[in-house]
TIZA-236111 format. One record per atom (N, C-alpha, C, CB): x, y, z; residue in three letters. Coordinates in steps of 0.2 Angstrom, whole numbers, padded with zeros to 4 digits, always signed. Glycine has a CB too. Layout:
XYZALA ...
//
This chain:
+0004-0006+0000MET +0000+0000+0000MET +0004+0006+0000MET -0005+0000+0006MET +0003+0011-0004LEU +0006+0017-0004LEU +0002+0023-0001LEU +0008+0019-0012LEU +0005+0026+0004LEU +0001+0031+0007LEU +0004+0038+0005LEU +0002+0031+0015LEU +0000+0042+0002ILE +0002+0049+0000ILE -0001+0053+0005ILE -0002+0050-0008ILE +0004+0057+0008TRP +0003+0061+0013TRP +0005+0068+0012TRP +0007+0059+0020TRP +0000+0073+0014PRO +0002+0080+0012PRO +0008+0082+0016PRO -0004+0085+0014PRO +0012+0086+0013PRO +0019+0088+0016PRO +0018+0094+0021PRO +0024+0090+0011PRO +0014+0093+0026LEU +0013+0098+0032LEU +0011+0095+0038LEU +0008+0103+0029LEU +0012+0099+0043ASN +0011+0096+0050ASN +0006+0101+0053ASN +0017+0096+0054ASN +0002+0105+0049ASP -0003+0110+0052ASP -0009+0106+0053ASP -0004+0115+0046ASP -0010+0105+0060THR -0016+0101+0062THR -0023+0104+0060THR -0016+0101+0070THR -0023+0111+0060ASP -0030+0114+0057ASP -0031+0112+0050ASP -0029+0121+0059ASP -0025+0112+0046ARG -0026+0111+0039ARG -0028+0103+0038ARG -0019+0113+0035ARG -0025+0099+0042LEU -0026+0092+0041LEU -0033+0091+0043LEU -0022+0088+0046LEU -0036+0094+0048VAL -0043+0093+0050VAL -0048+0095+0044VAL -0045+0097+0056VAL -0046+0101+0041GLU -0050+0104+0036GLU -0050+0099+0030GLU -0047+0111+0033GLU -0044+0096+0028MET -0043+0092+0023MET -0047+0085+0024MET -0036+0090+0022MET -0047+0083+0030ALA -0051+0077+0032ALA -0058+0078+0031ALA -0049+0075+0039ALA -0061+0084+0033GLN -0068+0086+0033GLN -0070+0086+0025GLN -0069+0093+0036GLN -0066+0089+0021ASN -0067+0090+0014ASN -0067+0083+0010ASN -0063+0095+0011ASN -0061+0079+0012ASP -0060+0073+0008ASP -0064+0067+0011ASP -0053+0072+0008ASP -0066+0067+0017TYR -0069+0061+0020TYR -0075+0062+0024TYR -0064+0057+0024TYR -0075+0066+0028LEU -0081+0067+0032LEU -0087+0070+0029LEU -0080+0072+0038LEU -0086+0074+0024SER -0092+0076+0020SER -0095+0071+0016SER -0090+0082+0015SER -0091+0066+0013PHE -0094+0060+0010PHE -0097+0055+0015PHE -0088+0057+0006PHE -0094+0055+0021ALA -0097+0050+0026ALA -0104+0053+0028ALA -0092+0050+0032ALA -0104+0059+0029ASP -0111+0062+0031ASP -0116+0061+0025ASP -0110+0070+0033ASP -0114+0063+0019LEU -0119+0062+0014LEU -0121+0055+0013LEU -0115+0065+0007LEU -0116+0050+0013ALA -0118+0043+0012ALA -0123+0041+0018ALA -0112+0039+0012ALA -0122+0043+0024GLY -0126+0042+0029GLY -0133+0045+0029GLY -0123+0044+0036GLY -0134+0051+0026LYS -0140+0054+0026LYS -0144+0053+0019LYS -0139+0062+0026LYS -0140+0052+0014SER -0144+0052+0007SER -0142+0046+0003SER -0142+0058+0003SER -0137+0042+0005GLY -0136+0036+0001GLY -0130+0036-0004GLY -0142+0033-0002GLY -0129+0031-0008MET -0124+0031-0012MET -0125+0034-0019MET -0122+0024-0014MET -0131+0035-0021LYS -0133+0039-0027LYS -0131+0046-0026LYS -0141+0038-0028LYS -0132+0049-0020ALA -0130+0056-0018ALA -0122+0056-0019ALA -0133+0058-0011ALA -0119+0051-0016ILE -0111+0051-0017ILE -0109+0052-0024ILE -0108+0045-0013ILE -0112+0047-0028LEU -0111+0047-0035LEU -0112+0054-0039LEU -0115+0042-0039LEU -0118+0057-0037LYS -0120+0063-0040LYS -0115+0069-0038LYS -0127+0065-0038LYS -0114+0069-0032THR -0109+0074-0029THR -0102+0073-0032THR -0108+0074-0022THR -0100+0067-0033ALA -0093+0066-0035ALA -0093+0068-0043ALA -0091+0058-0035ALA -0098+0067-0047MET -0098+0068-0054MET -0099+0076-0055MET -0103+0064-0057MET -0102+0079-0051GLU -0103+0086-0051GLU -0097+0090-0049GLU -0109+0089-0048GLU -0093+0087-0045TYR -0087+0091-0042TYR -0082+0093-0047TYR -0084+0087-0036TYR -0080+0099-0047GLN -0075+0101-0051GLN -0068+0100-0048GLN -0076+0109-0053GLN -0063+0099-0052ASP -0056+0098-0049ASP -0053+0104-0046ASP -0052+0095-0054ASP -0053+0105-0040ILE -0050+0111-0037ILE -0045+0108-0032ILE -0055+0115-0033ILE -0039+0108-0035GLY -0033+0106-0031GLY -0033+0098-0030GLY -0033+0109-0024GLY -0037+0095-0034GLY -0037+0087-0034GLY -0041+0084-0029GLY -0030+0085-0034GLY -0044+0088-0025ARG -0048+0085-0019ARG -0055+0083-0021ARG -0048+0091-0013ARG -0057+0078-0018ARG -0063+0075-0019ARG -0064+0073-0026ARG -0069+0079-0017ARG -0060+0074-0031TYR -0060+0073-0038TYR -0058+0066-0039TYR -0055+0077-0042TYR -0055+0062-0034HIS -0053+0055-0035HIS -0059+0051-0037HIS -0050+0053-0029HIS -0065+0051-0034LEU -0070+0047-0036LEU -0073+0048-0043LEU -0076+0048-0031LEU -0073+0054-0045ARG -0075+0056-0052ARG -0070+0053-0057ARG -0076+0064-0053ARG -0064+0054-0055LYS -0058+0052-0060LYS -0058+0044-0060LYS -0052+0055-0057LYS -0059+0041-0055ALA -0060+0034-0055ALA -0065+0031-0059ALA -0060+0031-0048ALA -0071+0034-0059ILE -0077+0032-0063ILE -0075+0034-0071ILE -0083+0036-0061ILE -0072+0040-0072GLU -0071+0042-0079GLU -0066+0037-0082GLU -0068+0049-0079GLU -0061+0035-0078GLN -0056+0030-0080GLN -0058+0023-0081GLN -0050+0030-0076GLN -0063+0021-0077ASN -0066+0014-0078ASN -0074+0015-0076ASN -0062+0009-0073ASN -0078+0015-0081PRO -0085+0016-0079PRO -0088+0011-0075PRO -0089+0016-0086PRO -0085+0005-0075ALA -0088+0000-0070ALA -0087+0002-0063ALA -0084-0007-0071ALA -0083+0007-0061ASN -0082+0009-0054ASN -0089+0012-0052ASN -0077+0014-0054ASN -0093+0015-0057GLN -0099+0018-0055GLN -0104+0013-0052GLN -0103+0021-0061GLN -0104+0007-0055GLU -0108+0002-0052GLU -0106-0001-0045GLU -0109-0004-0057GLU -0099-0001-0045ARG -0096-0003-0039ARG -0097+0002-0033ARG -0088-0004-0040ARG -0097+0008-0035LEU -0099+0013-0030LEU -0106+0012-0027LEU -0097+0020-0032LEU -0111+0012-0032LEU -0118+0011-0031LEU -0119+0005-0027LEU -0122+0012-0037LEU -0115+0000-0028ALA -0117-0007-0024ALA -0114-0007-0017ALA -0114-0012-0028ALA -0110-0002-0016THR -0107-0001-0009THR -0112+0000-0004THR -0101+0004-0009THR -0112-0003+0002ASP -0117-0001+0007ASP -0115+0005+0010ASP -0117-0007+0013ASP -0120+0010+0010ALA -0119+0017+0012ALA -0116+0017+0020ALA -0126+0021+0012ALA -0119+0013+0024LYS -0116+0013+0031LYS -0109+0011+0031LYS -0121+0008+0035LYS -0107+0006+0027LYS -0100+0003+0027LYS -0096+0009+0024LYS -0100-0003+0023LYS -0098+0012+0019PHE -0094+0017+0016PHE -0093+0023+0021PHE -0098+0020+0009PHE -0098+0025+0024SER -0098+0030+0029SER -0093+0029+0034SER -0105+0032+0032SER -0093+0023+0037SER -0089+0020+0042SER -0081+0020+0040SER -0091+0013+0044SER -0080+0018+0034ILE -0073+0018+0031ILE -0071+0025+0030ILE -0073+0015+0024ILE -0075+0030+0028MET -0073+0037+0027MET -0071+0040+0034MET -0079+0041+0024MET -0075+0038+0039ARG -0074+0041+0046ARG -0067+0038+0048ARG -0080+0039+0050ARG -0066+0032+0047LYS -0060+0029+0049LYS -0054+0032+0046LYS -0059+0021+0048LYS -0054+0033+0039TRP -0049+0037+0036TRP -0048+0044+0038TRP -0050+0037+0028TRP -0053+0047+0040SER -0053+0054+0042SER -0049+0054+0049SER -0060+0057+0043SER -0051+0049+0053LYS -0048+0048+0060LYS -0040+0047+0059LYS -0051+0043+0064LYS -0038+0043+0055PHE -0031+0041+0054PHE -0028+0048+0051PHE -0030+0035+0049PHE -0031+0051+0046TYR -0028+0057+0043TYR -0026+0062+0048TYR -0033+0060+0038TYR -0031+0063+0053THR -0030+0068+0058THR -0026+0066+0064THR -0036+0071+0060THR -0025+0060+0065SER -0021+0057+0071SER -0015+0054+0070SER -0026+0053+0075SER -0013+0053+0064ALA -0007+0049+0063ALA -0001+0054+0064ALA -0006+0047+0055ALA +0004+0051+0067LYS +0010+0055+0068LYS +0016+0054+0063LYS +0013+0054+0075LYS +0015+0056+0057LEU +0020+0054+0052LEU +0024+0060+0051LEU +0016+0053+0045LEU +0030+0059+0049PRO +0035+0065+0048PRO +0033+0070+0043PRO +0042+0062+0047PRO +0035+0076+0044ASN +0034+0081+0039ASN +0039+0080+0033ASN +0035+0088+0042ASN +0036+0080+0027VAL +0041+0079+0021VAL +0042+0085+0018VAL +0038+0074+0016VAL +0048+0087+0018PRO +0050+0094+0015PRO +0048+0094+0007PRO +0057+0096+0016PRO 
//
C-alpha cells in the first residue's frame, strides 16, 4: 500500500482536509445514500485534486460507478470516518 501524505504538520489544515475529503462524503452517504455520493462526485470540479478522485476513478473505468452504487452506504460512511480519523491522528513525519 502506498500512502500519499500532504507535506505539512498543520493540524488545522489536516482537519480541514479530512472534513473535505472524507467526512463530507461520510455524512452524505449516511443521510442520502450512495446515489448522492455518485451525484456529488460527478458534479465536483477539480479544485486542487480534492474529492475529484471518485469522479476520476469512474471516468477512467465506468464499471467503478456500479461498484460505488453497490457499496453499502453505512459501510462506506464508516470507512470514510476511519480514514478521516487516521488522517488527523497519525504522527507521520513532515516531508519537505
